[in-house]
C-alpha positions in Angstrom: 29.2 -96.6 83.6 30.7 -93.1 82.9 33.2 -92.7 80.1 36.7 -91.6 81.2 38.0 -88.6 79.1 41.4 -89.4 77.4 44.0 -86.8 78.4 47.0 -85.8 76.4 50.4 -86.6 78.0 52.3 -83.2 78.3 55.1 -84.1 80.6 56.9 -86.9 82.5 59.5 -87.4 85.1 61.9 -90.4 85.0 64.0 -91.3 88.0 67.2 -93.3 87.4 69.8 -94.4 89.9 71.8 -91.2 89.8 69.8 -88.9 87.5 66.2 -87.4 87.2 65.1 -86.5 83.7 62.1 -84.3 82.9 60.4 -84.7 79.5 58.2 -82.2 77.7 55.9 -83.5 74.9 55.5 -80.8 72.3 53.3 -82.2 69.5 55.3 -85.0 67.9 58.6 -83.8 69.6 60.0 -84.8 73.0 62.5 -82.5 74.8 64.3 -83.7 77.9 66.6 -82.2 80.5 68.2 -83.3 83.7 66.6 -81.8 86.8 67.3 -81.9 90.5 65.0 -83.5 93.2 64.3 -79.9 94.4 63.0 -78.9 91.0 60.7 -81.9 90.9 59.3 -81.0 94.3 58.7 -77.4 93.2 57.0 -78.7 90.0 54.4 -80.8 91.8 53.9 -78.3 94.6 53.1 -75.6 92.1 50.8 -77.9 90.1 48.9 -78.7 93.2 48.5 -75.0 93.9 47.1 -74.5 90.4 50.0 -72.3 89.2 52.1 -72.7 86.1 55.4 -74.7 86.3 57.8 -73.3 83.7 60.3 -75.8 82.2 63.4 -74.5 80.3 63.8 -75.8 76.8 65.8 -74.7 73.8 65.5 -73.3 70.3 62.5 -71.0 69.6 60.5 -72.5 72.4 62.4 -71.3 75.5 59.9 -72.4 78.2 56.7 -74.3 78.6 54.3 -74.6 81.6 51.1 -76.6 82.3 48.5 -75.3 84.7 46.5 -77.5 87.1 43.6 -76.9 84.7 45.4 -78.6 81.9 46.1 -75.6 79.7 49.6 -75.3 78.3 51.5 -72.0 78.2 54.4 -71.7 75.7 57.1 -69.0 75.5 58.4 -68.5 72.0 61.3 -66.4 70.9 61.5 -64.7 67.5 64.9 -63.3 66.8 65.4 -59.8 65.6 65.2 -59.4 61.8 63.7 -57.2 59.1 60.0 -58.1 58.8 57.3 -56.8 56.4 53.9 -56.3 58.1 50.5 -55.2 56.9 48.7 -52.4 58.6 45.3 -51.0 57.9 44.8 -47.4 59.0 41.3 -46.2 58.3 40.5 -47.3 54.7 44.1 -47.5 53.6 46.5 -50.4 53.8 50.2 -50.0 54.3 53.1 -52.5 54.1 56.0 -51.1 56.2 59.2 -53.1 56.8 59.9 -53.4 60.5 63.4 -53.7 61.8 61.8 -56.0 64.3 63.5 -56.5 67.7 63.7 -59.8 69.5 60.2 -60.8 70.4 59.0 -63.1 73.3 55.5 -64.4 72.8 53.3 -66.3 75.3 50.8 -68.6 73.6 48.3 -71.0 75.1 47.2 -74.4 73.8 44.7 -77.0 74.8 45.5 -80.5 73.5 46.7 -80.0 69.9 44.8 -76.7 69.5 46.4 -73.3 69.8 43.9 -71.0 71.5 45.6 -67.6 71.7 48.6 -65.4 71.4 48.3 -63.9 74.9 51.0 -61.3 74.9 54.1 -60.2 72.9 57.0 -58.5 74.5 60.2 -57.1 73.0 63.7 -57.4 74.4 67.3 -56.6 73.6 70.3 -59.0 73.7 69.9 -62.4 75.4 67.2 -63.6 77.8 68.4 -63.6 81.4 66.5 -63.2 84.6 67.3 -59.4 84.6 66.4 -58.8 80.9 63.8 -56.0 80.6 60.7 -56.9 78.6 58.8 -54.1 76.7 55.5 -54.0 74.9 56.1 -55.0 71.3 56.4 -52.0 69.0 53.4 -52.8 66.9 49.7 -51.9 66.7 47.0 -54.0 68.4 49.0 -54.1 71.7 47.7 -53.2 75.1 49.8 -51.4 77.7 50.6 -54.6 79.6 51.8 -56.5 76.5 48.5 -58.4 75.9 47.4 -58.7 72.3 44.2 -57.5 70.8 43.6 -60.6 68.6 40.5 -59.3 66.8 39.1 -62.0 64.5 42.4 -63.9 64.0 41.5 -67.6 64.0 43.8 -70.1 65.7 41.8 -73.2 64.8 43.6 -73.7 61.4 46.9 -73.8 63.2 46.3 -77.0 65.1 49.4 -79.2 65.3 51.7 -76.6 63.9 55.0 -75.9 65.8 54.8 -73.0 68.2 57.1 -70.7 66.2 55.2 -71.3 63.0 51.8 -70.8 64.6 53.0 -67.5 66.1 54.3 -66.3 62.7 51.0 -67.0 61.0 48.6 -65.9 63.7 50.5 -62.7 64.7 53.3 -61.6 62.4 51.4 -62.3 59.2 48.1 -61.0 60.5 46.5 -57.7 59.5 47.4 -55.0 62.1 44.8 -52.2 62.5 44.6 -48.8 64.1 43.3 -50.3 67.4 45.2 -49.5 70.6 47.9 -47.4 68.9 48.9 -45.9 72.3 49.4 -49.3 74.0 53.1 -49.7 73.4 54.1 -46.1 74.1 55.8 -45.1 77.4 55.7 -41.5 76.3 54.0 -39.4 73.7 57.2 -37.7 72.8 58.6 -37.4 70.2 55.9 -39.7 68.6 52.2 -39.4 68.9 51.5 -43.2 68.8 53.1 -46.4 67.6 52.0 -45.9 64.0 53.6 -42.5 64.0 56.8 -44.0 65.5 56.9 -46.8 62.8 56.6 -44.2 60.0 59.1 -41.7 61.4 61.8 -44.3 62.3 61.3 -46.4 59.2 60.4 -49.4 61.2 63.1 -49.2 63.9 61.2 -48.0 67.0 63.6 -47.3 69.9 63.1 -49.0 73.2 63.3 -45.7 75.0 59.7 -44.9 73.9 58.2 -48.3 74.7 56.5 -49.3 78.0 58.5 -51.7 80.1 56.3 -54.4 81.4 58.5 -56.7 83.5 61.7 -58.7 83.4 62.2 -62.2 82.2 62.8 -63.5 85.7 59.6 -62.0 87.0 57.6 -63.3 84.0 58.7 -66.8 84.8 57.3 -66.5 88.3 53.8 -65.9 87.0 
């Protein structure tokens, strides 16, 4: 007799007489919202097709999605604020203070284990469907907003809330001189992102960053 693998409950739909409620199970927390019958149909249709179904939430976690394969994708917002970072360039280590813009990070998790910070994008103002998303103004970023994680270990972050896991795995990590050209839309007036960080004292303008997509387009993928 084969053993049935226990699966973690990640979402549920409750149908009442006049209301349908979708629930998202995020660690030990449960977040719920009222949905329409059409949204439920789209949820199950997308799951059957193997695509991600994004569910709007609130707070630092603005959306979650679960693929047909069982992996969970989480979108986390980190609001703009001054942030010290650590950067190693060659053999020297620097500690600049970034006037960090709003960041939107996509992370993945299997069960209780965070597996990766997939990509980190920067934005201005509030998140709307038309909000442009740019490559984060930091080293270790590829041109599409994906992150070069290097040897950052996600295993010790199991069961931590998404915002906390992102802070430790990404913001508090050691940035290096890898992919310094990734965030840059143009080489003028800065040679690369490290040059821009130094010259602007940590406030890199959006005008020199690569635009990747909009928030609305991101939620379609």
